[in-house]
C-alpha positions as CSV (number, residue, x, y, z in Angstrom):
1,X,-8.3,15.3,73.4
2,X,-9.0,16.0,77.1
3,X,-11.9,14.4,78.1
4,X,-13.4,17.3,80.1
5,X,-13.8,18.8,76.8
6,X,-16.1,16.2,75.7
7,X,-19.3,17.8,77.7
8,X,-18.5,21.0,76.4
9,X,-17.9,20.3,72.6
10,X,-21.4,17.6,72.5
11,X,-23.3,20.3,74.0
12,X,-22.6,23.2,71.2
13,X,-23.0,20.5,68.6
14,X,-26.5,19.7,70.4
15,X,-27.6,23.8,70.1
16,X,-25.5,24.2,66.4
17,X,-27.8,20.4,65.4
18,X,-31.6,22.2,66.5
19,X,-30.5,25.2,65.6
20,X,-29.8,24.6,61.8
21,X,-32.6,22.5,61.6
22,X,-34.9,25.5,63.5
23,X,-33.6,27.9,61.2
24,X,-30.8,26.2,58.4
25,X,-28.5,28.6,60.3
26,X,-25.9,27.9,62.2
27,X,-25.4,31.6,64.4
28,X,-22.0,33.5,65.0
29,X,-22.7,33.9,68.9
30,X,-22.5,30.1,69.3
31,X,-19.1,28.7,66.8
32,X,-17.5,32.1,68.0
33,X,-17.4,31.2,71.7
34,X,-16.9,27.8,71.4
35,X,-14.1,28.6,68.9
36,X,-12.9,30.9,72.1
37,X,-13.8,28.2,74.5
38,X,-11.5,25.0,73.2
39,X,-8.0,27.3,72.5
40,X,-8.7,28.8,76.5
41,X,-9.6,25.4,77.7
42,X,-7.2,23.3,75.7
43,X,-4.2,25.8,76.8
44,X,-5.8,25.9,80.6
45,X,-5.7,22.6,80.6
46,X,-1.9,22.2,79.2
47,X,-0.9,24.9,82.3
48,X,-2.2,23.1,84.5
49,X,-0.8,19.5,84.0
50,X,2.9,21.2,82.2
51,X,2.9,25.2,83.5
52,X,4.1,27.4,81.1
53,X,5.4,24.9,79.3
54,X,2.3,23.0,79.3
55,X,-0.3,25.9,77.9
56,X,1.9,26.9,74.9
57,X,1.7,23.0,74.1
58,X,-2.2,22.8,75.0
59,X,-2.2,26.3,72.7
60,X,-0.8,25.1,70.0
61,X,-2.4,21.8,69.6
62,X,-6.0,23.4,69.8
63,X,-5.4,26.4,67.3
64,X,-3.7,23.5,64.9
65,X,-6.7,21.8,64.7
66,X,-8.3,24.9,64.8
67,X,-6.6,25.6,61.4
68,X,-7.2,22.1,60.3
69,X,-11.4,22.1,60.6
70,X,-11.2,26.0,59.0
71,X,-9.3,24.9,56.1
72,X,-10.7,22.0,55.3
73,X,-14.8,23.3,54.9
74,X,-13.2,26.9,53.1
75,X,-12.4,25.2,49.7
76,X,-16.4,23.9,50.3
77,X,-17.8,26.8,51.7
78,X,-15.1,28.4,48.6
79,X,-17.0,26.5,46.1
80,X,-20.9,27.1,47.6
81,X,-21.4,24.4,48.7
82,X,-21.1,24.5,52.1
83,X,-23.0,27.7,54.6
84,X,-20.0,29.9,56.7
85,X,-21.4,28.6,59.7
86,X,-20.8,24.8,59.1
87,X,-17.2,25.9,58.5
88,X,-17.4,28.1,61.5
89,X,-18.3,25.0,63.6
90,X,-15.8,22.5,62.0
91,X,-13.5,25.0,63.1
92,X,-14.5,25.0,67.0
93,X,-14.7,21.8,67.2
94,X,-11.1,21.5,66.6
95,X,-9.9,23.4,68.6
96,X,-11.5,21.2,71.0
97,X,-10.2,18.7,69.4
98,X,-6.9,19.1,68.2
99,X,-6.2,18.4,64.1
100,X,-5.9,14.7,64.1
101,X,-9.2,14.2,65.9
102,X,-11.0,17.3,63.6
103,X,-9.7,15.8,60.3
104,X,-11.1,12.2,61.6
105,X,-14.0,14.3,62.6
106,X,-14.3,15.4,58.6
107,X,-13.6,11.9,57.3
108,X,-16.5,10.6,59.2
109,X,-18.5,13.9,58.9
110,X,-18.2,13.6,55.0
111,X,-19.2,9.8,55.3
112,X,-21.8,11.0,57.5
113,X,-23.0,14.0,54.4
114,X,-23.0,11.7,52.2
115,X,-25.8,9.3,53.9
116,X,-28.0,11.8,54.2
117,X,-27.4,13.6,50.9
118,X,-29.0,10.2,49.4
119,X,-31.4,9.8,52.2
120,X,-32.7,13.0,51.6
121,X,-32.5,13.3,47.9
122,X,-34.9,10.0,48.2
123,X,-37.8,11.9,49.6
124,X,-37.1,14.8,46.1
125,X,-37.2,12.0,43.2
126,X,-39.2,14.6,41.1
127,X,-36.6,17.4,41.9
128,X,-33.3,15.0,41.3
129,X,-35.2,14.2,38.1
130,X,-35.4,17.9,37.1
131,X,-31.5,19.2,37.9
132,X,-30.1,15.9,36.3
133,X,-31.5,17.0,33.5
134,X,-30.5,20.7,33.4
135,X,-27.1,19.4,34.1
136,X,-27.1,16.1,31.1
137,X,-28.8,19.9,28.7
138,X,-25.4,22.1,29.9
139,X,-23.1,19.5,29.1
140,X,-24.4,18.1,25.6
141,X,-24.3,22.2,24.7
142,X,-21.0,21.0,26.0
143,X,-20.0,18.6,23.5
144,X,-21.7,20.8,20.8
145,X,-20.2,24.5,22.0
146,X,-16.9,23.6,23.7
147,X,-18.4,26.1,26.4
148,X,-20.0,24.8,29.3
149,X,-23.0,26.8,30.5
150,X,-25.0,25.5,33.5
151,X,-28.4,25.3,31.9
152,X,-30.4,25.5,36.0
153,X,-33.2,23.9,36.5
154,X,-36.5,26.1,37.3
155,X,-37.0,27.7,40.6
156,X,-39.1,24.7,41.8
157,X,-37.3,22.4,40.3
158,X,-34.0,23.3,42.7
159,X,-32.6,20.4,45.2
160,X,-33.4,20.7,48.5
161,X,-31.1,22.4,50.8
162,X,-28.7,20.5,53.7
163,X,-28.4,20.7,57.2
164,X,-25.0,20.0,57.3
165,X,-24.8,20.8,61.0
166,X,-26.0,17.4,61.3
167,X,-23.5,15.4,58.9
168,X,-20.4,17.5,61.7
169,X,-22.1,16.8,64.5
170,X,-22.2,12.9,63.4
171,X,-19.2,13.1,62.1
172,X,-17.5,15.0,65.5
173,X,-19.3,11.9,67.6
174,X,-17.7,9.6,65.8
175,X,-14.1,10.4,65.8
176,X,-14.8,11.4,69.8
177,X,-15.5,8.3,69.8
178,X,-13.1,6.6,68.2
179,X,-10.1,8.9,69.9
180,X,-12.0,8.1,74.1
181,X,-12.6,4.2,72.8
182,X,-10.3,2.6,70.1
183,X,-9.9,-0.5,70.9
184,X,-14.5,-0.5,70.7
185,X,-14.9,1.3,67.4
186,X,-11.9,-1.2,65.4
187,X,-14.3,-3.7,67.3
188,X,-17.2,-2.0,65.2
189,X,-16.1,-0.9,62.5
190,X,-12.5,-2.8,61.9
191,X,-12.5,-1.6,57.6
192,X,-13.1,2.1,58.2
193,X,-11.4,2.4,61.7
194,X,-7.8,0.7,60.1
195,X,-8.8,3.3,57.1
196,X,-8.8,6.7,59.9
């Protein structure tokens, strides 16, 4: 990732977190222009440093990150675990970061999302118990009938929705820091940095 692109991407992530926390949405007016900006900026920076060949390299770098970011989040979206705005936000980040760094961002996002989810669940224990009870009943029905029929918890016992844009912003920020300062990140998190 070109360091010049860090500030615009950080601004996009900050706006995404704000809108996600306020309205539980990451709007298209933010993600689509960010995708385009990442592609155009990488192609332009490539052209500036390497002419037409550099422009193609920048374009491929950006599109590979966009495609990987989109693809990594598409599966959770299709399983209805993730919202469409979250998918588009990581795809936009990929357009800025390229494939290697967006993959790191996805790993960091997954870790941050897990910690975030556990924190939210700690404040909603009655709902968590009700949902786990419903899941237990469904598994018991599976054992008796051989069919899995999920018995949903009552509406007031549903788990709270997560604003996953927060985890995406944190994970992307960590991936950007790791790309910019690899030795510092290795010193801070030696085991994680070796894996990533």
